[in-house]
N, C-alpha and C positions, 0 to 999 in steps of 0.2 A: 861283916869285911873285918879282918885284924886291922888296927893301926900300922901304917907302915912310914916311919919316919926316918929321912936322907940323913945320911951320916952329917952333912955339911950345917943341919940345923938339928942336931941331936939336942940340944938343951933347949931348944928354941919356943916349945908347947911349955915347957915349966917356969920359960924368961920372967922376969917382974917387968909390970907396965912401963911404957915405953922404951919396951924391945927391940930400937926400929931395924931393919934391914937395908942394906943397900945391894944392890945388883948393880955394877955397871962392866964397864967393857963388852957393853951389847949394841949389835944395828938396829937400834931400836925406831918403830915405824907405828904411828896410830893416829886415828882422826882426828884432827883438833876441833876448839870452841869455834871453829871459823869454817867448820865441813872440811877443809884439806889437812892434807899430808903434814902430821909433823913428825919432827927424827926428833932422836934423840940418842945420848952416850950411855946415858945411865938411869934409874931409876930410885928415889928411896920407900921404902912402904912400912905402917908400923906392926903392930903387935897386930892389930885387928884386923890385919889382910885389908889395910887402904892404902892407896896411895899420897903419900905424902906430897913428893917433890918430882919432876924429872928434870934432867942435867941436861942441857943441850949443846953441841959442838959452840968450842969456844969459851964456853963457862968452866968454871973450876970445879973436880968433882971433891965433894965434903971428904975429908980425910980423917974427919969426929965427927959425935954427937951420934955415934950409930952403935948398934954392939954386935952386927953379925954382917958381915961384908961376904958375896959370892960373884964368885968370875964368871960372866955370862961368857968370855971365850972366844967375843968377836961375833957373834952369832946370833941370826935374824930375830927379833922379838917383835912380835905381835899381838896387840889384844886377842884376847880368846874370841873365836869365832862363835859364830850366834845360828843356828839355824831357825829363820823365822818360820817354817812352816812343817811340823812332825807330828806324828803317831805314835808317843813313847813307848807303849806299853804294847802296841800292835808289834813295832821292832824286836819288843824284844818276847813276844809269843812266836815271831817267824821264827828266831834263834832256836826256840825250844819245839816246833813243828816243822814241817814237810815244806822245804822250800823247794821251791819248783824255778824261781826267778833265772836261776843262767839257762833253763832246758833250752835246745835250739830246735825238739824240732815235738811234734806231738810223741813219736814210737819213744824218744829218750825217756819225755815225761811219764810215759806208762809204766816204763822200764823202773823207772827211780819208785815210782808211787810201789809196785807190787813188792820192788824191796823194803821198801820204808814197811809195808803190810808185816814182812814175813820178819822182821827184824824188831816189830810191836806187834806181836799176837794178843797183847791179853788186853789192849785196849778199844772198849767199846764201840767209841768212832774215830777217824782216821781224818784229820782236820791239818789244813795247810794252807800255801796261798803264795802267787808271784807266776801261775801260769798266763800269756801271752798268744793268741791266738798270730796275733799279726809279725810275733815273732818268731814264731813257728811256721809262715806263708803258707800258710795252713786255709783261708779264703774262708772261713766260716769258725763258728764256733764247736767245740767239741760236743760229744755227747755223751747219755750215761750210758748208752751199748760201750763206748769204748773204754770207759771209766770199769765198768763190769767188765771184759774183759784183764783188766788189775787186779781188780778187788770186788769181790760179790756179796760175800759172805755177812758184809756188812756196813752200815754205811761210813760213807767216805766226803766230807765237801769241803772244797777248793776255793778261796777265792781267788779272781785276777786279780792282777799286780796291780791293778787299781783301786781298787778294792770296790768297784762300781758293778762286780757281777759273782754270782756262783757257780761253783760245776758242781755237780751231785751227780752221784752214781743212782742206779735205782734203787738200792735200799733206803738212800739216803732222802727219793721223792716220795717212798713209799713212809716212810717216817713223817714226813712233815704235810703229809697228805693231798699231794699234790698231783692233779688225776689231768684226763682231760677236758674237766669238766671244770678247772678250778680256773677262775677268774684273777688276773693281778691288779694288785692295789692301784690306787692311783700313784700314778711316780715311778711304773713299774714294771716288768713286760716279762712274759716266759716265755723261752724261744719256745716254737711247738716242730716237728713233724709233719709231714704232708698232711698224713690225718688227723692231725688236731692233738697228739698226744706230747706231753712232753719232751724236750729232746732232751734237758740236764743241765739250761743255764739259765738261770734264774736273776735279771740287769736289776739294779737300785734296789727302789721299794719291794718289790718282788722277793729278794734274796732273805727275806725276812720268816716267809713259809718254811725255809729249811732250815735257817740259821736259828733258831728258837727254840728249835729243839737240840741243839748240838749241847751236849754235857756241861755247865760253868766251871772257868779254872776255879780253883782254891786259895785261900790266902797264900799260900806256901808258894802255889805256881803263880800269882801275881809277883810276892817278892823275889822270885828265882828270873822272872821275867824281864822286871825293870833292873835287877844287877846287869844283864846283860844287856839291857838296851843305854842304862848307863856307861858303862867301859866301852862297847862301842862309840859312843859320843863322844868321853873325852880323848879317849885314841885317836881319832880324827882331829883334833883342835876344839871340840865344842865345848865353852863353856856354859853355855845357856839354851835355849830352845825355849819356842812356843810350840806347847800341846795344844792339838785340833782336836777337841772332841772328846774332852775329860770327861768319866764317870764318876759315879759316886763313890765306886770301888777303884778305880785310875787313883782319885785322890786320896782315899784312905791308905793308899799303896804309898803315896809319895809321901803323905805325915807321918806312916809308922818309920820310913826311910831317914825321914829327918829327927823322931823322938831316940832313937839311934843313933843320931849322927853320922849316917849312910848314905846322907842325902848329901852328893857333890855337884851335879847338874845344875844350872836354876834352870826352872820352870816357870813358865808364863802360861797358866794353864786361861783352855777356853771351853766352858762344858760343853757336852754334847749334847746342843737344843737345850731349850728353856727347863724344862722340868730338872733334867740336872745341875742346870746354872744356879737355879732358886735353892734347890736340895742342898749345895753345897754353899754358897753363900747366902742363903734369903735375903736378909734386906740389901744388897748391894756385895762389889768386890769387895774379897777378903783384904785383910792387910798383908803386909810383905811378911812371911814368916823363917826362922831361921838362918836369920843374918844374908837375910835378900834372895834365898833360895826358892821359893817358894808363893805363887802369890794367885788368887783366881781374878782375872782380869774382867770374861767377859763370858761373851756364847757364841757358840758357832753354828750356824744353819747351812743347810744346803738348799740350792738353786735348781741344780738339776745333776746332771752326771759325769761322763766321762767320756769325749770324742773317741774311747779304744774300744768300748762298748757300745757307741751308739746314742749313747745314755744327755751327751751334753744338747743342750737346748738349743737351735740353729732358729735364724731367721727365715731361710730356705731351706729348702730338702737337703740329704744329703747326698755330693754327687755321686757315691757310690752306691747309695740304698735310697732312689726318690720319694717312697713310700712313706718316710717319716721326717720329721724334723727332730726329732729326740724326743725328752721324755722330762718335762717339767715338773719338778718334786713339790714343787709352792703353787698356789697363783698367787697373785700380786695384792690380792686382797690379805691373803694368808701372811704373804712375806710381811707385809708393812704392820699387822696387829703384830709379830712377832715381834719386830725391829723394836715397833713402840713401847710394847712388854718392857726390853729388857733396856732402851733406855730411859723410861720414866725411871730407874733403878742405877742410871748409871752405870749399866755394864757396858761395856765397851763390845763393838757388833763386827762379827767376822762372818761375812758370808761367803760358800763357795758356790763361783760361777764360772764357768769352763766356757759354755755356747756365745754367739751375739748375742741372741734373744733373752738368753739369760741374764747377759751383763747389763743388756740394754734395760731390763724389768728392774734389775738390782738401780742401778745407777738414777732410773725413775723414782724409784721409792726412797732412798737417799735424797734427792732433789726436797720432793716433796716431806719428806721428815724434817728434814734439816727448817724448816719453817716453827716448825714447833718446838724438836731441843737443839736448841743453842749449845756455842761454847766451844771446846776443844773436845773433841768424839774421837778425832782419826780411824774412822768406822773404816773397817778391812775390808777390799776384796780378794778373797785368797783366787789364787792361778790369776781370772782374769785373763786368760789362754788365746781366747778370740775376742776381739770389741772388734766392731761396726767403727772404721775410724768416722762416721758419724756423729755418732755416740762420744766423742772425745771434748767438744764443749760445756758434757752434762758433768762428766769427770772434773774439769778446771772447774766449776762453777762450787761441784762438793770440794773441793779441796780446799778454794777460798775459805768457804762458810763454814764447814764443820772441821776439817783437816780431812784426808782419802790418803789413805796406805794402798797399797799396789803388792802385795805381798803374793811375789811370782819366783818361780822353781826355774834358774834358769837351763838347767841340764835336762829339764820336761822338752824342751825344745830341741838338742839335737837328738833321744828319744823319740819324739813323738814325728820329726820331720816328713819321714817318708807315709806315715801313716797320718798325720795330715792334710798331705797334698791331696790322697786320695777320698779321704773324708769330704774335703771342703771344693777340692777342684782346683784349678788352675789362677781364678779372677777372685779370691774371696780371701787371700792371704795376708793383704795388707794390714794387717788388725792381729795379724796371728803373734803371738808369746812377743809382743811389742814393747820390749823395754822400754827403749828413750822416747817413742813419742808417750808412754804412762809419763814418764819424768817429765814431759816438756809440758804436762798437766798441772804440776805443781804437786800431784802424788808423790809420798813419798816410798820411793820404791825399796823393800826387804825380802833379801834373799833365803831362801833352803831350798830342801831337796823332796819334803813329801813324805822323809822315810817311812814306810818301810817300803813305796812304791820305786821310791830309788834307791840306793846308798847314801846313809846323810856323809856327804863327802863337800865339803864348801870347795875345795880344790878342784875340783870335776868341775863344778857350779862357777868358781872365779871365770875358768878357760873357756868356756859359752859365754860369759856373756860377754869377754871382751874380744872373741873370736866367731862366734855365731858359728863354730864347726866342731863336727865330734873326734871322738878320739882318735879316729883317725884320716885327720884332718879335712873332713869331707862338709862340705862340696867347700871346696879350694877357692874361693872367695868369701864363704860363709853365706848361710841363709839368710836371705832378707839383711843385708849387710846393715841398709840405713839404722839398724833396732841395736847396733851394737851400743854399747857403752864403756867409758874408759874405768879405767884402772885405781882411780881416785873414787868414781860411784860404785865400784865391784866392791870394793872393799869395805867401804862405808856398807853399801846393803848386805854386808854379812856379819855386820859389827854395831855401830852407832847408829845407823836408820833404822838396822832391826830390832835394837833396844828401845829406841823412839819409839816405835811403831808398835811394843808393849810397854808403853809407858813408867821406863824403865830408865831412860839415860840421863836420869841423876842419880842413878845405883851402879850402872857398870854399864859397857858396852864401848867406853873411850879409856884410856888410860891418862888419868889427869888429877890433879889433886882433890882428893875429898871423894872419889868413886871408888869400886871394891880393885882389889889387884887381882884380876883376871888376866893372865896370859901365856903364849905358847912360844917355842921357842923353837923354827922350822928347820929345813936347811937348803931353800930354796925363796927366792926375793918374787914376792905376787909383784912388786910394780916394776920390774923390768924384765923378769924369766920371759921365755916365751910359753906360750897357751900348754902344749907340749910337757913342758919341763915344767908345770906348774901345776899340771894333774898328777904329775909324780910324786909333788911336793910329801917329805916326811917329817913328822910329829916329830920332834925330839924328846921334848916334854910339855907337859899341860898345867899349869897351878890357877887352882880358884880361888878366891879370898886370900890369895897369898901360901897357900898350900897346895905344895905338887902334889897332882892323881894320876899324873902316867909320867913313866921315864923310858924311852924306847931301848935305854942302856940296860934297864934292868929284866931278868925271865919275864915276858909275860907281860911286860912291861910295869913289872910292880903290882899285880891282877892280884897277888892276896890282901890289897886295902889301900889305903890313901893314908894324907897327912891329915891328924884329926882338925876341924873345922874348926877355925877359928870363931869365937862367939863374944 
């Protein structure tokens, strides 16, 4: 991307050292050092993109000692938002491939697939994601035969919205050698027809049977996907993200962007399993690179699958399918061994756990390992969607001993509500999407989106966190309303606490002296506006490290590039 330098700072990049900039006339809010909202009217930053001072009401705004002044025009200024759980490259590739996330029925999806195939006759495989049989109200998984009706001349492989199942046509099943005689690997399931033949959907670990045969993207594909993902992040006000499941190819993509000075969003990376983590980091977490824009923090592991595909591991059978409790992807012994391998080299551990049994096993393993691996570990549970209330005391003990991060996605609660009620039944909902209960244990709440499962939209998540209602205001009093959090907690979850969750609190996440000047201007005050108004928040500008990377007033937000990174 070519540099785009805003006119007001045309000389800023070439300015001499100590070329401080004052941004005044703002309605500024950040999480203060005490964890509460701190308000300010102006901010001073240096030429390295680091905050030097906040000026509060009642304090005199400096008239000299800086070279540049920017009039904030009374706008609302917040720290850059942080998404504590994303899949960076999957978000970018979703924009490059077939996206079924907005389809409302099987028929609509098939029509879109057929049109996509017609528009791309030279692609040997058609790939995409985003389908959701629950959204379609199908009552079952789609089949290969149905997919064949749209495309039968070449393989088609489509990931479910949650990434925990794949839908294949007959050609793709054939390419993967999946037949009636095929056995699903441990932690996976082949959905079958009445005669035992594969129906077309492969769940969790079984997805590799077909997925391994999909032609891999090129380096140019990776670079293009990253550029799209990054732009999507900062246009929504995100200045940092935690990438959950980085491969070596992903890492090399981030490094290429950093080397070319086109890496703007800050990435806290977690390797996809032990092998990728060690391949990237070697003897331990990487240093911070590119002016605090990239670091390998730790490892991402999977304990189970997702509720939507009935892969989440439950203590009791699914209410709507009593023959299964889900699919554990690791035994307790395997989990303990992998966590121990990571912890001995000081990698931070982040484990996907959705079902109550998966969370119980994970919390038990954390408590056991905390006897050996002490200190400030900040072990993370990714999603923590259903936790048996009986297990909260274990979470509290882990939080007290080594630190516990509940990395949760508020918008999942609104998207999953009806499906969750069907999967669990009415008597097992007390620990579902239980943000307030998680916070009460002493765990740190770090909020995110799980994009591309959901849009990387912190405003929808913020609104859900404080209301427990969807975009239609349903249910009227909020779903399990006792689990709402207050606005201060929500803001911290998307800023200071999300940075803390990635060991970055001394670098960014708040607006305070010595921290990176990552901030946004928005048209809505999330601390006072109604949830519906917060959902509609418009990001006017996004700044990372003192450089503007998004300007809603420019064509396409100034998508041709961004102000050069200050190093």
